[in-house]
C-alpha positions as CSV (number, residue, x, y, z in Angstrom):
1,Q,-118.6,-111.1,-106.8
2,V,-116.8,-114.4,-105.7
3,Q,-114.2,-114.4,-103.1
4,L,-111.5,-117.2,-102.6
5,V,-109.4,-117.5,-99.7
6,E,-106.4,-120.3,-99.9
7,S,-104.8,-121.9,-96.8
8,G,-102.7,-124.9,-96.1
9,G,-99.1,-124.0,-97.6
10,R,-96.2,-124.5,-95.6
11,L,-92.6,-126.1,-95.6
12,V,-92.5,-129.8,-95.9
13,Q,-90.1,-132.5,-97.0
14,A,-89.8,-134.0,-100.1
15,G,-92.1,-137.3,-100.2
16,G,-94.4,-135.4,-98.1
17,S,-98.1,-134.4,-98.4
18,L,-100.2,-131.3,-98.2
19,R,-103.7,-130.4,-98.4
20,L,-104.4,-126.9,-99.7
21,S,-107.8,-125.3,-99.0
22,C,-109.9,-122.6,-100.9
23,A,-112.8,-121.3,-98.9
24,A,-114.9,-119.7,-101.8
25,S,-118.3,-117.9,-102.4
26,A,-121.0,-120.1,-103.3
27,R,-121.4,-119.0,-106.7
28,A,-117.8,-120.2,-107.5
29,L,-118.9,-123.6,-106.7
30,R,-122.4,-123.3,-108.8
31,E,-121.2,-122.1,-111.8
32,C,-118.7,-123.7,-114.6
33,G,-115.6,-124.9,-112.5
34,M,-112.6,-124.1,-110.5
35,G,-109.0,-124.6,-110.8
36,W,-105.5,-124.5,-109.4
37,F,-102.6,-123.1,-110.5
38,R,-99.1,-122.5,-109.2
39,Q,-96.0,-120.0,-109.6
40,A,-92.5,-120.4,-108.8
41,P,-90.1,-117.6,-108.5
42,G,-89.1,-116.0,-112.0
43,K,-91.9,-118.5,-113.7
44,E,-95.2,-117.9,-115.2
45,R,-98.3,-119.0,-113.5
46,E,-99.1,-122.6,-114.7
47,F,-102.0,-124.7,-114.6
48,V,-102.1,-127.8,-112.1
49,A,-105.7,-129.0,-112.0
50,A,-109.3,-128.3,-112.5
51,I,-112.7,-129.4,-111.7
52,R,-115.8,-128.8,-114.0
53,W,-119.0,-129.3,-112.2
54,R,-120.9,-130.3,-115.2
55,G,-120.0,-133.9,-115.2
56,G,-117.6,-133.6,-112.3
57,M,-114.6,-134.4,-114.2
58,A,-111.1,-133.2,-112.8
59,Y,-108.0,-132.5,-115.2
60,Y,-104.4,-132.7,-114.2
61,V,-101.5,-131.2,-115.7
62,D,-99.2,-134.6,-116.3
63,S,-96.5,-133.6,-113.8
64,V,-98.8,-134.0,-110.8
65,K,-101.2,-136.6,-112.3
66,G,-101.1,-139.7,-109.9
67,R,-100.1,-137.5,-106.8
68,F,-102.5,-134.5,-106.6
69,T,-106.3,-134.8,-106.3
70,M,-108.8,-131.9,-106.3
71,S,-112.2,-132.1,-104.8
72,R,-114.9,-130.2,-103.4
73,D,-116.7,-130.1,-100.3
74,N,-120.3,-128.3,-100.9
75,A,-121.3,-128.0,-97.3
76,K,-118.2,-126.0,-96.2
77,N,-117.9,-124.2,-100.0
78,T,-114.6,-125.2,-100.2
79,V,-112.3,-126.8,-102.6
80,Y,-109.4,-129.0,-101.8
81,L,-106.0,-129.8,-103.4
82,Q,-104.5,-133.0,-101.8
83,M,-100.9,-133.3,-102.5
84,D,-98.9,-136.4,-102.1
85,S,-95.3,-137.4,-102.9
86,L,-94.0,-133.7,-103.2
87,K,-91.1,-133.0,-104.8
88,P,-88.9,-130.0,-104.4
89,E,-89.9,-128.7,-108.0
90,D,-93.6,-128.4,-106.8
91,T,-92.1,-125.3,-104.6
92,A,-94.3,-122.1,-105.7
93,V,-97.4,-120.5,-104.7
94,Y,-100.6,-121.9,-105.1
95,F,-103.7,-120.1,-106.5
96,C,-107.4,-121.3,-106.6
97,A,-109.5,-119.6,-109.4
98,A,-113.0,-119.6,-110.2
99,D,-114.6,-119.6,-113.9
100,T,-117.9,-118.1,-113.8
101,M,-120.9,-117.5,-116.4
102,P,-120.3,-117.4,-119.0
103,C,-118.5,-121.1,-118.9
104,S,-115.1,-121.3,-120.5
105,I,-114.9,-124.0,-123.3
106,L,-113.1,-127.2,-122.2
107,S,-110.2,-126.6,-124.5
108,E,-109.4,-123.2,-122.2
109,I,-109.4,-124.6,-119.0
110,R,-105.7,-124.9,-118.5
111,R,-105.1,-121.2,-119.4
112,V,-105.1,-118.4,-116.7
113,T,-107.4,-116.2,-118.9
114,P,-110.6,-117.7,-118.4
115,Y,-110.9,-117.7,-114.9
116,D,-112.7,-114.6,-113.3
117,Y,-111.6,-114.3,-109.8
118,W,-108.5,-115.6,-108.1
119,G,-107.2,-115.7,-104.3
120,Q,-104.5,-114.3,-102.8
121,G,-102.1,-117.6,-102.7
122,T,-100.8,-119.9,-100.7
123,Q,-97.0,-120.7,-100.3
124,V,-95.5,-124.3,-100.6
125,T,-92.2,-124.8,-100.1
126,V,-90.8,-128.5,-100.5
127,S,-87.2,-129.2,-99.0
128,S,-84.9,-131.8,-100.4
């Protein structure tokens, strides 16, 4: 079983920064990879970022490239999403998710379905 607990979401002004944290079971940081997704009211859950542990590559949706950075701290069993230059359209509930064995293929990691475990989400609100 894998447990994921997000934190760090809050109200912030446009142009500001936030760092979201996802405390994860060790298994989540050992197998396959993890991702961040977000869901705005009335919209579908969408991919934000992901890291594959094998190779360490990070992947981002175009709308956050250059502004968001995903990273991990193995000693703390935590994955982070550093969000800079925030925009009102970044407002959403942010979820971390874990992809466990068998690992999904790379072309699938931007989809919701390959991820086996999800956190409860943390609200990010960006005011204009």
